[in-house]
C-alpha positions as a printed NumPy array, in Angstrom:
array([[  0.182,   0.09 ,  -0.069],
       [  2.748,   2.344,   1.156],
       [  5.072,   1.486,  -1.928],
       [  1.936,   2.459,  -4.317],
       [  1.812,   5.937,  -2.711],
       [  5.655,   6.579,  -3.224],
       [  5.164,   5.466,  -6.963],
       [  2.3  ,   7.734,  -7.494],
       [  4.117,  10.574,  -6.006],
       [  7.258,   9.853,  -8.025],
       [  4.998,   9.827, -10.96 ],
       [  3.393,  13.196, -10.15 ],
       [  6.529,  14.577,  -9.3  ],
       [  8.054,  13.635, -12.557],
       [  5.014,  15.026, -14.63 ],
       [  5.573,  18.157, -12.788],
       [  9.113,  18.324, -13.736],
       [  8.676,  17.874, -17.262],
       [  5.838,  20.492, -17.641],
       [  8.695,  22.877, -16.021],
       [ 11.174,  21.945, -18.539],
       [  8.829,  22.187, -21.257],
       [  7.797,  25.674, -20.032],
       [ 11.135,  26.83 , -19.564],
       [ 12.111,  25.606, -23.264],
       [  9.109,  27.428, -24.884],
       [ 10.276,  30.72 , -22.998],
       [ 13.998,  30.541, -24.03 ],
       [ 12.599,  29.747, -27.69 ],
       [ 10.451,  33.004, -27.853],
       [ 13.699,  34.823, -26.276],
       [ 15.586,  33.719, -29.064],
       [ 13.281,  34.959, -31.32 ],
       [ 13.42 ,  38.595, -30.239],
       [ 17.193,  38.672, -29.957],
       [ 17.217,  37.566, -33.574],
       [ 18.537,  40.5  , -35.712],
       [ 17.223,  42.897, -32.664],
       [ 13.843,  42.01 , -32.761],
       [ 11.391,  39.195, -33.497],
       [ 10.55 ,  37.166, -36.366],
       [  6.992,  38.231, -36.92 ],
       [  6.36 ,  35.935, -39.719],
       [  6.79 ,  32.692, -38.144],
       [  5.346,  33.717, -34.722],
       [  2.295,  35.167, -36.306],
       [  1.936,  31.894, -38.193],
       [  2.34 ,  29.995, -35.007],
       [ -0.169,  32.301, -33.553],
       [ -2.592,  32.062, -36.198],
       [ -2.389,  28.225, -36.932],
       [ -5.729,  27.459, -35.591],
       [ -7.715,  30.906, -36.533],
       [-11.174,  30.6  , -38.77 ],
       [ -9.591,  33.267, -40.939],
       [ -6.007,  32.824, -40.839],
       [ -5.055,  35.809, -43.54 ],
       [ -6.954,  38.118, -41.518],
       [ -5.46 ,  36.562, -38.683],
       [ -1.877,  36.822, -39.957],
       [ -2.109,  40.344, -41.445],
       [ -3.554,  41.861, -37.883],
       [ -1.075,  40.067, -35.923],
       [  1.946,  41.08 , -38.083],
       [  0.847,  44.824, -37.837],
       [  1.132,  44.448, -33.869],
       [  4.142,  42.374, -33.865],
       [  5.603,  44.999, -35.938],
       [  4.69 ,  47.871, -33.674],
       [  5.186,  46.087, -30.026],
       [  8.112,  43.723, -31.096],
       [  6.422,  40.626, -29.208],
       [  3.293,  38.143, -29.695],
       [  1.895,  36.238, -26.691],
       [  2.48 ,  32.632, -26.391],
       [  0.034,  30.12 , -27.875],
       [ -2.603,  30.359, -30.349],
       [ -5.213,  32.27 , -28.279],
       [ -5.013,  34.426, -24.726],
       [ -1.869,  34.737, -22.942],
       [ -2.22 ,  38.758, -23.898],
       [ -0.262,  39.758, -20.248],
       [  2.763,  38.462, -21.488],
       [  2.472,  41.172, -24.079],
       [  1.   ,  44.439, -22.498],
       [  1.315,  46.401, -25.802],
       [ -0.055,  43.548, -27.81 ],
       [ -3.052,  43.301, -25.642],
       [ -4.072,  47.157, -25.228],
       [ -3.694,  47.7  , -28.93 ],
       [ -7.529,  48.325, -30.016],
       [ -9.09 ,  49.684, -33.258],
       [-11.176,  52.672, -34.05 ],
       [-14.229,  51.269, -32.948],
       [-12.553,  49.98 , -29.494],
       [-12.405,  46.612, -30.628],
       [ -9.229,  44.109, -29.609],
       [ -7.001,  44.525, -32.688],
       [ -4.51 ,  42.028, -31.931],
       [ -5.742,  38.575, -32.239]])
């Protein structure tokens, strides 16, 4: 009984460690994109951001504009706006969020 608890705790610890390592690698990749040629690679970053969009061309165009102005794009395909405040706060003339 006690040995099964040890095994479960060990597996949970291993899973947590793997998640932390993967998160760190994603942050390092994003940081390396920023350092390339003094800026971020907006094309590939926006392609990743917009890969699940229902309107990918519109998404890539808006993302590219936001990326070039802010020099950052939030991680993932949706949300995570707090990692890039400039991107989050950019709005259209109508007050809608500009950046996907």
